[in-house]
N, C-alpha and C positions, 0 to 999 in steps of 0.2 A: 388622624395627620400631624406628622410633626414637622415642624418649621425650621427651615436651618438658617443657622448663623454664625457659626465658625464653619469653614473650611479647612481643610489639609491635601494642598496637591503637591504631588509627588511625581511626577512623571518621564520616562525615556523618548516614547512620543510627545513632542510637543506640538502633532499638529492638532488645527481647530479649538486649538485652549480661545483665542479671539474671540468668537460668540459663545464660551458658553459665559467665559468671566463678563460678558456684558450682561445677562443677566441674573449672572449671580449678585452684579453691582445692584441694579435693578432692585433686588429682594433686598439689600444691603447687608450681605453676609459677608464675612471678614475672612480676608486667606490668610493661612501659615505656608511657609512654602520654603526650601532651601537648594540651594546646589543648583545648578544648571535652569531647575523650573521657575525657582526666586527670579534668576537675572530674566529670564523669557519673561512671568510677569512683570517686573517692573520695565523691561522694555516697550510692551506693549500695553504701557500708560496708566497699569493698574495700582493700585497701591495694597502694599503685602508685608505681612511680618516673618522677618528671617526664622527659622524655627531654633538658632541659636539665642538668638535675642529671646523667641517667646520662652525657653526652657533655663536661659541663661548659664547651658552651657553649650563650650564651642565645639564646633563639630573635629573632632580628633582621627590618629589613626589615617591618617590621608583620604579621611569621607567615610571611610569604614561602620564608625560609628556616628551620626546624627539626629536621629527618630527615634533611636532606643533610648529613650528615658520613660520617668514615670509621669513627668507632666504629660506626654501624648497618648501613653496609652493608658493611661485613668481617664483623660478626657473622651477618650472612642470607647474603652469598657466599663464605661459608668451605667449603672440602670438607673434611668430617670426617676422612676417611683420607687426606688429604693432609697429612704432615711438614712441609713448608714452610708451608704455611697456617697450622699449628698453631703454630707456633715464630714465626710474625708476630702472631699475636693476641694472643701471649706476653708477647713482645718490646715491644707498642704498648700492655699490660694493655686488651686486647680481651674482649669474651665473646660466644658463639656465641649465637646467635638464632633460635630450633627453630621459632617459630610467627608468621604476618605476617598479621596483620585487618583487613585496610584496603577500605574503599569510600573513593569518590570525590566531591569537592565537585560536589553536585546541578548539571552544565552545563545539560544537557536541561531541565529544570525552572525555571532562569533563564531557560534561551530563550521559555517557556511565559510567565514571569509580568514579563518585562521588553523595551524596550530601549533600557536606555542600554546604550551597548558597553564604557564602562567598567566597569559591574558583571558583564556580563557575561564579559570579559576574571579578573576576580578570580577569576571562578568557575571557571578552568581551573587544575585541580588538575596541579600536579608533582612534589612527594613523595610520595603518595599512588601512582601509577602507576609511578614510578621503585623502590619497594619493593615493588610486588607485581611488577612485571619482573623482579627480582633475585630476588626467593623462588622465581617460576616455574619458572627457570632453574634455581634448583641444589633443585629437587624431589628427587632422592634422598637430601638431608637437612634441610627446610624443608619445612612444610606452609603454604600462602597458603590464606588465605576473604577474597572477593571479596563477598560477601553474607548479609545478615542471614538469606536463605532455604538457608543451607548451615551452619545452625547446629547445626541437626538430627541433620543427616551429620554432622556433627566430635564430636556430642557421643556419638554413637552409637556412634562410631569410638573416643575413649576409652574412654569402657564396655568396648567387646570387650576394649580391649588392655590395661587398667589404665596409660591413660595415654600411650599409644604410641599415633602411626598406621602405615597399612601403607604399603609403596611403594606398590601399586596405587588407594587412598586420596590420596595424595599427587599422583599421576602426573596422577590425574582433575581435581584441584581447580587443578592449573597448567595443562592443556589451556583449561579454563574462565576462568583469570586471563588468560591470555591474548587468548582470546576478550574477555573483558573491558576490555583496555588497548586491541585493535585496536577494538574500537566505540568507545571512549570517543574515541579520536583523529580515528575517522571523522565523528563529529557536529561535531567542531571543524572539523576540514578543511572539512566538509560547509556551516556556518556561514558560514567567510570564503570562501568561493567564491560562496554564496547574497549577503553584504553587496555582492558586487564584480562579481555578474551574470556570474561564469563559468561558466556552463551545462556549457563542457567543456573542462574541463582536464586538465593532462598526462597526469595520475594521477586516474584516476577508482575512487574506494572507494567500495561500493555495503556499505549496512549493513541489518542489520534484525532485530527481537527474532521468534522463532519463536510463532505465533499457535496455530498446530493442524500436526497430522503429521496427514497425508489417508491414508485405508486405499490404495490407488495412485492411478499418476498417470491420463492419460486413457484407458491400460487396465490391467489386472491385474498385468501383467509391469513395469510403473513403479511407481518409488517417489516421492512427493512431500508437497510443505509448502506451507504457505503463512505469509509473514513480511511484517514491516510495520515502519517509521521509528516507530511508537509503539507502544503495549504492545496497540494493538486496533485493530479494521479499521472501527471506528463503525456495526458491522451487528451487530443485537441480534437472534440465532435464537430466538426464542417459542414455538416448535412445531417436531417434527418429528423427522427421524432425520437422523445426519451429514451436513455435506456433504461433497461432493466435491471434486475437482480439475477435473472439466468443470462442476460447479455453480456452482464459482466464477469459473471462466472466462466462463460465462454471465452471471454477476451483474453481474460490472465489467463486460460490453459494455452492459446493459442499465440500469446505473447513468449508465454514460458518455451516454446518448440521452436517458434521462429529467432528469438535471440540465442540460442542454442546452436542455428544454424550458420553457414559462412556467410562473411559481410557481404549488405547488400544483394545476398541470393536466396532463392527458396520461399513455395508456397505453401502455406499451411492451409487445409479445412476442417473445420470443429462442428461435430454436433454433441450434444448434452453434455461438453467438456471432453470428448474423447476424439484423437484426428479420425479422418475418414479419408486422409490422403494429404501427403505430403511429398515434395518432389522438391534437388535441388538443380533442378539443370538450368544452367546458366542463360538461356534465353527467356524471356519473361514470360511469355507466351506458351512456349512448350513447357515449362515448368507448369503454367496452371494449366492446363490439358493433360498432365502425366496425373496430377495434384485429385482430376476432378475424375479424370478416366477409373481412377479406383475403387469407386463407392457413387457414381451420380446421383444414386437415389437417396442417400442419405445423406448429402449435400444439399439436397434441396429443403431451403431454411433454415441453412447453416450458417456461420461465419467464415469470412475468407479471412487470414492473416498472409500479407506480401512483405515479406521482406528486403522491399525492394519501392521504388519510384511507380507508381501506376501511370502507365502511359495512356496515348487514344487508342492505339492497335487494341490494348490488351481491355481497356473499358467498354469496348464495343461486344466484346465475347462475356463479362461479366453481365452486361445486363442482360443477356439472355435467359439467364437463371434467376429465380427468387431466393434472396440471401436476405439475412436481418442484418450485418454488421461487413464490411470492408475495411480491411485495418491496413495501413500501407505507409511506408518511409515518403508521406507525401503523393501529393498528385499532380497531374499536367493541368496546365487551364482545360485544357481540349477536353481530357478525361474528366476533370472536375462537372462539366457543363453537360457533358453525356449521360453520367452517372446523377446526377443535382435530378434530371427525368423523373425518377423515381423519389415520389416526395418523402416517402415511408423508411427511405432505406437509409441505414448509418452509418457514414462516411467518417473515421476515424484516423486520424496522421498523428501515426506512435517514433517521428522521427526522435525526439528527444525523452523516448522509455529505456528507461534499461534495466537489465536486472540484476540484481544484489544480492550479497551472500547474506541474506536475510532467515530469521527464523520462520517455518511453519506455523499456525495455529488451526488447532479442530479442537470445540469443545460439545461436549453433553452435560447438560444439567450445572451441578457447580463444579465440574473438572475440564481441564483445560490441558489439552495434549498436545506438547511442539515438538520440534527437530528441526534442523539444518536442512536446505534445501539439496534438492537433488540437482545439483545445475554442474558440479567440475565437468567440465571440458574433457573430453578421452584423448588419450595418447596409446600408441603403440602398444607400449611398454604394459598398458593394463590389460596387454590380452597375452593369451598362449596358444599356438600352435599345437591341438596333441595327436590331431591326426595325421597317416600316413602322406596321405596326398596334401599339399601345401596348398593355400589359395594364390590366385595370381595378383599381382598390384589391385587391377579392379576389381576385383572379388572381396579382398581385404577390405577396399573400401566401400563398398553395396554393404556388406556383413556388419559393420561400425557405422554406419547410415543406419541400416536398419534395426542394429542395437539402441542408437542415438535414441531412435523416435520409441524404438517399445518402451523405455521409463519412462515416457509421458500416456501410455495406454494404462486404462484402470487392468488392474490385475485379475485374473491372470492373461497374459499379453501374451499376444504372438502377432509379429509381423513380418510380412513376407516382401520382398525387394526385388527389381531391376534397374540396372541402370541410373543409379542413385533415385528412385521413385520407389514409393509402396505401389504395390500388384494386390495385396490385401489383409485386411486387420479383423485379429479375433482379440476382443476385449471384454473384461469383466466378467467372466465364467469362473464358477466353483471348481469347473473341471479344467484343466489345463490340456486332455484330448481334443474336448468341446471347442476351445480357440484355437486348437491349429484346425477343426474341422470348419468351425465357420469363416477364418482367413481361406485355407482353400476355396473355400466354396465360392467366397467373392471374388476369386481371382479368377475362378472358369466363371461364374457368373458371368460378368462384363469382362470375360475374352483378356486379364491381362496378363495371361502365360505365356513366356518369354524366356530365351535360350538363360541360362545361369541364374535363376531364380535364387535367393539366398532367404534363411528365416531366422530369425532371432527371439529368441526367449528371454525376459524381463525373470527366469528363476531357472531352476534346475530340473531337467526333465527327472522327476522318480523315477520312470521305468522306461523301459526300450519302446513301447506300443507311442508314446507322443513323435519321437525323433521318425521313426517309421512310417508312419501313418505321410508326415512332412515329404521324405523321402521318396512314398509309393505315386507319391501327388508330384514328383518332378524336381523337386527342389534338389540344389548339389552342393550347398552348401550351409554348415547351420552354425550360428555364436549363439554362448549361452553362459552363466554362472556354474563355476563347479562347486562342488559341496555336497555334492549326493554320494548315500555308499554304494550305490552303483553307477558310480561315474565310469570306471574301467569296464562296464559293462558298457554302455554308452559309445565310448573310444574303440571297444571291438567293433560294435555293431558296424559304426562309421567305416572302420576300415573293412570290413566286410562288402561291404556297399559303395565302398570305394568315393564315399564322400568326405568331405570338407569339415573339419569341426575344430572348433574354435572354443577357448575355454577363459572367460571373463574373472576377474580377481574379484568380482561388486556384484550383489545382486540388485535388482533394482523393483522392487514391488511399488505399484500407488495405486494406494486404497481409496 
């Protein structure tokens, strides 16, 4: 146990200070503070010594230098059982500091409020993290508190131990303190890389706040959690049991597709992170029915993402199928009443969720793969009609719709579409020919074949056999990336069969 006699307090977040100061005063702890914190402590009617008076050195450089002083850091870093340290303190008339309560300048909040670089720079804390690191390093003798959320824990510890703290508590606070300084520095590093558009620096620092510890990972024997760079995922779960790792994985896949569709339009059905039906029909009920018709069997136990507000009429349809999660840009009151009758069904409001142009991570062992996201909006200029037969405006829209969905399907990916709704999807096959066959089989199995069926492929057809199979199944137009040594053969075959062929300038693998 270490008795607390002297505490240094310097906080940006001044909430909940009064109760803590009362307990510290009860155990006769002396306070040292500076700036706004000193004024707040005095305002709350507690005795306090200002840092400049304690060190004998005034604050300088407009407050940039105030706690960066040997008397402060020697008091924090001195080992209580080390005779040389004791002598050094005595010879310099320094004193031990037993408790450091510090939280940092609000750098993240500043980023949210302003783009002014000079203001942002001034909100990079130097003295705070330095004191916290010193106290955390010397946890054997010093207690460090870095958040007002830890005050209740400290109060309990002091009351339990009559003004002292246990080594176990100090060690726990030290661990959290080092996480806090690392996180703070990571946010600053990320800011500087962003303003220089440096997506792949020599040292990549990944940081996040724990949003939720999950029951388990993909399987019950795996541990899992979900983190966010902010304190929230901007997803509001308004009903249903706790989300699982697999739920989150499917939710992120669904939202990535949903947010690529026209505003407030489109229904996406996901199973195992793959779309099994998508439609952008403007009528919500028809959109859902068309998406479901693509593969109603796979939709069972899947999740649905509606890029619009769900109304009573649609809710009546949705309640008739077993789903894990329904995502929407809000729910009508009557729709909520209907869907909440299914107690385990998770309902997610994604109104505030936005897809950002961020990097994507994949890890294995001690390696991290990272890349920018494939979320750029398509433009007609990104495509080239290479066949003699030209698509109508409607066919071209269908081709681009199919190609957009195709880039979110696991490779090798083939998407068949008509009237801006998928009618067959082949995903995740080592052979592109197999993906073609699966998409065709799905289309015929669920009787989705219509006139003007178009096909999209996430990469070029290396041989004529793939596009031949699609044309034999009734496909009238194909969109694919260019780049094969046999591109001319593919174009020739399209012309011989009077098939529309459009080339994309970009490939869209998704592994």
